[in-house]
C-alpha positions in Angstrom: 85.0 32.1 -100.4 84.5 28.5 -101.2 80.9 27.3 -100.8 80.2 24.6 -98.3 79.3 21.4 -100.1 75.7 20.2 -99.6 74.9 17.1 -97.6 73.9 14.5 -100.1 71.6 11.5 -99.6 69.5 9.2 -101.8 65.8 8.4 -101.9 64.7 6.4 -98.9 67.9 7.0 -97.0 67.6 7.0 -93.2 69.7 9.6 -91.5 70.2 10.3 -87.8 72.3 12.3 -85.4 72.9 9.4 -83.0 74.3 6.8 -85.3 71.1 4.6 -85.2 70.6 4.4 -89.0 72.7 4.1 -92.2 74.0 7.7 -92.3 75.2 9.4 -89.1 75.8 12.9 -90.3 73.0 15.1 -89.0 73.6 17.5 -86.2 71.1 17.6 -83.5 70.1 21.1 -84.4 69.4 20.0 -88.0 67.2 17.1 -86.8 65.3 19.5 -84.6 64.7 21.8 -87.6 63.3 18.9 -89.5 61.2 17.9 -86.5 59.9 21.5 -86.2 59.0 21.6 -89.9 57.3 18.2 -89.7 55.2 19.3 -86.7 54.0 22.3 -88.7 53.5 20.3 -91.9 52.7 16.7 -90.9 51.4 15.9 -94.5 54.7 16.7 -96.1 55.6 14.1 -98.8 59.3 14.7 -98.6 60.3 12.8 -95.5 59.1 11.2 -92.3 60.5 11.3 -88.8 62.2 8.2 -87.3 63.9 8.0 -83.9 66.7 10.5 -83.8 66.5 11.2 -87.5 64.5 11.3 -90.8 63.7 8.9 -93.6 63.5 10.5 -97.1 60.8 9.4 -99.5 60.5 9.2 -103.3 61.0 13.0 -103.7 64.4 14.3 -105.1 65.8 17.8 -105.2 67.1 20.1 -102.5 66.1 21.3 -99.1 67.8 24.3 -97.4 67.4 24.7 -93.7 69.1 27.9 -92.4 72.4 27.8 -94.2 72.6 24.0 -94.6 71.7 22.6 -98.0 70.6 19.0 -98.3 70.3 17.2 -101.7 68.2 14.1 -102.1 69.2 12.3 -105.2 67.7 9.4 -107.3 69.5 6.1 -107.4 68.8 2.7 -108.8 70.9 -0.3 -107.6 74.4 0.1 -106.3 76.1 1.6 -109.3 77.3 5.3 -109.2 78.1 7.7 -106.5 76.5 11.0 -105.4 78.3 13.0 -108.1 77.1 10.7 -110.8 73.5 10.8 -109.6 73.5 14.5 -109.1 74.5 14.9 -112.7 71.7 12.5 -113.8 69.2 14.5 -111.8 70.3 17.7 -113.4 70.0 16.2 -116.9 66.5 14.9 -116.2 65.4 18.3 -114.9 66.8 20.1 -117.9 65.2 17.6 -120.3 61.8 18.1 -118.6 62.2 21.9 -118.9 62.5 22.3 -115.1 65.9 23.9 -115.3 66.4 26.0 -118.3 68.0 29.4 -118.8 69.3 31.8 -121.5 73.0 31.6 -121.6 74.1 35.2 -122.2 76.8 37.4 -120.8 78.2 36.0 -117.5 75.5 33.3 -117.3 78.0 30.4 -117.3 76.7 28.4 -114.3 79.8 28.6 -112.2 78.1 26.8 -109.3 76.8 23.8 -111.3 79.2 21.4 -109.5 78.2 22.6 -106.0 74.5 22.5 -105.4 71.2 21.9 -107.2 69.6 24.7 -105.1 72.4 27.2 -105.8 72.1 26.4 -109.4 68.4 27.4 -109.4 69.4 30.6 -107.6 71.9 31.4 -110.3 69.5 30.5 -113.1 67.0 32.9 -111.6 69.5 35.8 -111.4 70.5 35.1 -115.1 66.8 35.5 -116.1 66.4 38.7 -114.1 69.5 40.2 -115.6 68.3 39.4 -119.1 64.9 41.0 -118.4 66.5 44.1 -117.1 68.9 44.3 -120.0 65.9 43.9 -122.5 63.7 46.3 -120.5 60.9 45.5 -118.0 57.4 46.0 -119.4 55.0 48.6 -118.1 51.3 48.1 -117.5 48.3 50.3 -116.8 47.4 50.2 -113.1 44.1 51.7 -111.8 44.5 54.0 -108.8 42.1 56.1 -106.8 42.7 59.1 -104.5 42.7 62.8 -103.9 44.1 65.2 -106.4 44.1 68.9 -107.0 43.7 68.6 -110.7 40.9 66.8 -112.5 42.5 63.9 -114.2 40.4 60.8 -114.9 36.9 60.0 -113.7 35.4 61.5 -110.5 34.2 59.0 -107.9 31.1 61.0 -106.9 30.2 59.3 -103.6 33.8 59.6 -102.2 34.2 63.1 -103.6 31.0 64.3 -101.8 32.0 62.6 -98.6 35.5 63.9 -98.5 35.5 67.2 -100.4 32.3 69.1 -99.3 34.5 71.7 -97.7 37.6 71.4 -99.8 36.2 72.3 -103.2 39.8 72.6 -104.7 40.2 68.8 -104.4 38.8 65.9 -106.5 38.5 62.3 -105.5 39.2 60.6 -108.8 39.9 57.2 -110.4 42.5 57.0 -113.2 45.3 54.7 -114.6 49.1 55.1 -114.5 51.5 53.4 -116.8 54.0 51.8 -114.5 56.5 49.0 -113.8 55.0 48.5 -110.4 52.6 45.6 -111.1 52.0 42.0 -110.0 54.6 40.5 -112.3 57.5 42.5 -111.0 56.3 42.3 -107.4 56.5 38.5 -107.6 59.9 38.6 -109.2 61.3 41.0 -106.5 59.9 38.9 -103.6 61.8 35.8 -105.0 64.9 37.9 -105.3 64.7 38.8 -101.6 64.3 35.2 -100.5 67.3 34.1 -102.5 69.3 36.9 -100.9 68.3 35.6 -97.5 69.0 32.0 -98.2 72.0 31.9 -100.5 75.4 31.0 -99.1 77.3 32.4 -102.1 79.0 35.8 -101.7 79.1 35.9 -105.5 75.3 35.6 -105.8 74.8 38.1 -103.0 76.9 40.6 -104.8 74.9 40.2 -107.9 71.6 40.5 -106.0 72.9 43.7 -104.4 73.5 45.2 -107.9 70.1 44.0 -109.2 68.2 45.5 -106.3 69.7 48.9 -107.1 68.4 48.8 -110.6 65.1 46.9 -110.0 62.0 49.1 -110.4 60.5 50.3 -107.2 57.6 48.0 -106.4 55.2 47.4 -103.6 55.9 44.5 -101.2 53.7 41.5 -101.7 53.0 38.4 -99.6 52.8 35.9 -102.5 50.3 33.0 -102.5 49.2 30.6 -105.2 46.3 32.8 -106.4 48.7 35.5 -107.5 50.2 33.3 -110.2 46.7 32.6 -111.5 46.1 36.3 -112.0 49.0 36.7 -114.5 47.6 37.0 -117.9 49.1 34.9 -120.7 50.2 37.1 -123.6 53.0 37.6 -126.1 54.5 40.3 -123.9 54.9 37.8 -121.1 56.9 35.1 -123.0 60.3 36.5 -121.9 59.1 36.2 -118.3 58.1 32.5 -118.3 61.3 31.0 -117.1 61.8 33.5 -114.3 58.2 33.1 -113.2 58.6 29.3 -113.2 61.6 29.5 -110.8 60.0 32.3 -108.7 57.0 30.1 -108.3 59.1 27.1 -107.1 60.9 29.3 -104.6 58.0 31.4 -103.3 55.5 28.6 -102.9 57.9 26.3 -101.2 59.5 28.7 -98.8 58.7 28.3 -95.1 60.1 31.2 -93.0 60.8 30.6 -89.3 58.7 33.5 -88.0 59.8 32.9 -84.4 63.6 32.9 -84.7 64.4 33.7 -88.3 67.3 31.3 -88.1 65.8 28.2 -89.6 64.1 29.4 -92.7 63.3 26.4 -95.0 63.1 26.1 -98.7 62.3 22.8 -100.4 62.5 22.4 -104.2 61.5 18.8 -104.6 60.2 16.6 -107.4 58.3 13.3 -107.2 60.7 10.9 -108.8 57.8 8.8 -110.2 56.5 11.9 -112.1 60.0 13.0 -113.2 60.8 9.5 -114.6 57.5 9.5 -116.5 58.0 13.0 -117.9 61.7 12.3 -118.8 60.8 9.1 -120.8 58.0 11.0 -122.6 60.3 13.9 -123.5 63.1 11.8 -124.9 60.7 9.7 -127.0 59.0 12.7 -128.3 62.3 14.5 -129.1 63.9 11.5 -130.9 61.1 9.5 -132.4 58.2 11.8 -133.3 58.9 11.2 -137.1 58.1 7.6 -136.7 55.6 7.6 -133.9 52.9 9.9 -132.6 53.9 10.2 -128.9 51.0 11.0 -126.6 51.3 11.7 -122.9 48.5 11.2 -120.4 46.0 10.3 -123.1 42.5 9.8 -121.4 39.6 7.6 -122.2 36.3 7.0 -120.4 36.4 3.9 -118.2 33.3 3.8 -116.1 30.1 5.9 -115.8 30.2 9.4 -117.1 33.3 10.7 -115.3 35.7 7.9 -114.4 38.7 8.0 -116.9 41.9 6.1 -117.3 45.2 7.4 -118.7 48.3 5.5 -119.3 51.6 7.4 -119.0 52.6 7.2 -122.7 50.8 6.0 -125.9 52.8 5.4 -129.1 51.0 5.2 -132.5 53.1 4.0 -135.4 52.5 6.6 -138.2 52.7 4.0 -141.0 51.1 0.8 -139.5 48.8 2.6 -137.0 49.8 0.0 -134.4 49.4 1.2 -130.9 51.7 0.6 -128.0 51.0 1.6 -124.4 53.9 2.4 -121.9 53.5 2.8 -118.2 56.6 3.9 -116.3 57.4 2.6 -112.8 60.2 4.2 -110.8 60.9 1.3 -108.5 63.1 -1.8 -108.3 61.3 -4.9 -109.5 62.4 -7.8 -107.5 62.5 -11.3 -109.1 61.2 -9.7 -112.4 57.7 -10.2 -111.1 55.2 -7.4 -111.5 52.3 -6.9 -109.1 48.9 -8.2 -110.0 47.6 -4.6 -109.8 50.1 -3.4 -112.5 49.3 -6.3 -114.8 45.6 -5.7 -114.5 46.2 -2.1 -115.3 48.0 -3.0 -118.5 45.3 -5.5 -119.4 42.7 -2.7 -119.3 45.0 -0.3 -121.3 45.4 -2.9 -124.0 41.6 -3.2 -124.4 40.8 0.5 -124.3 43.5 1.5 -126.7 43.2 -1.6 -129.0 46.8 -2.3 -128.3 48.2 -5.8 -128.6 51.4 -4.8 -126.8 51.9 -2.8 -123.6 55.1 -2.2 -121.7 55.8 -1.8 -118.0 59.0 0.2 -118.0 61.3 0.0 -114.9 64.8 1.3 -114.2 67.3 -1.4 -114.4 68.9 -2.2 -111.0 70.8 -5.3 -111.8 71.4 -7.4 -115.0 67.6 -7.9 -115.5 66.4 -9.2 -118.8 63.4 -8.0 -120.6 60.6 -10.5 -120.8 57.1 -10.8 -122.2 54.0 -12.6 -121.0 50.7 -13.1 -122.7 47.3 -12.4 -121.1 45.2 -15.5 -120.9 42.1 -14.0 -122.4 42.6 -13.0 -126.1 41.5 -9.7 -127.6 39.8 -9.7 -130.9 40.7 -13.4 -131.2 44.4 -12.4 -130.9 46.9 -12.7 -128.2 47.9 -9.6 -126.5 51.0 -9.1 -124.3 52.6 -7.1 -121.6 56.4 -6.7 -121.7 58.6 -6.1 -118.7 61.3 -3.7 -119.9 64.3 -2.5 -117.8 65.8 0.8 -118.8 69.5 1.0 -118.4 69.9 4.5 -117.0 73.7 4.4 -116.5 76.2 3.5 -119.1 79.9 4.0 -118.4 79.0 6.1 -115.3 76.9 8.5 -117.3 73.3 9.0 -118.3 72.5 6.6 -121.1 72.0 8.8 -124.2 70.6 5.8 -126.2 67.8 5.2 -123.8 65.0 6.3 -126.1 66.3 4.1 -129.0 66.5 1.1 -126.7 62.8 1.6 -125.6 61.8 1.9 -129.3 63.7 -1.3 -130.0 61.5 -3.1 -127.4 58.4 -1.7 -129.1 59.5 -2.9 -132.5 59.7 -6.5 -131.4 56.0 -6.7 -131.9 
């Protein structure tokens, strides 16, 4: 059965079911589902309600309501269509290690052209299949209860209370070596949610097979504290990717308790954060031989606790020159930055002893890089802030030379 294509929109699109805004593709039921979710979660950063519709914000990714999947894609300017920007989003997520999987056996992402969300589902099943193939780990689990043989330590207070008459019994505490522990309970709960939400008969068949060979585990209502209880050890390294996806699914799943028909899952990413992380990753990957690439480097700014942290700091390994980069995922009109952004870069220059900082924006039109000097010198020398516009698209694809072009901007000074 061919999967239904997701509805696709871009950041800040306004969508309605009455034709009032740019995109008239929502059904009334879909709008009511969004309205219901918003009423229960008025602080949601993903969208806001407008008359007869919704306006998406700066978050990108996928939302599934019932059996309808909606993708919100990044976009700068007018170039490129939904397919192009979906591919760019996937590349950014992969680069930032938000969508990785071991490619073994049948794990050939057959759904990659259909839906970001279904792709996450398939990646998760790939990871579970790999874990099962390699063998799930066992752990010692403490248990207490009545037994007819003395095995473990007697809990004397409970034993006296319960076994005054039944001398043949012992109330004891001991440990069993089992696969029924927190790690596997979390993974199984994520598997059940995917089974409920997925529209793919292929994935449902795979889930059915996995459930038959998955260890028997207790049910668990997962919350954020459970992930904090998982110890970090060498034995858990193979589980990391499966846990990352399980966490995304379990902590963003909102079941419709009343009707069970409009369960909602939102796997969304703040585009400002994703853009920053993507630039950091490609610079570190391609230019760490020449530069020390630091992300979110902090310095004390005021008092004992107030700190500032630029997005990226580059330190030339030969000259020790320092360059500060702050990424901005927004269209800069008239090539004029805000006073607030410039003041921020001025402070960064002083605190990092940098004579060159860069405000890095995505290029929306044929904008040209330009540099301005701050009026007040630093150490009797001019210091500058450059406006740089990253060309994300080249020939309809993600610009693979983006990191080199950023470094070329740095090398001008």
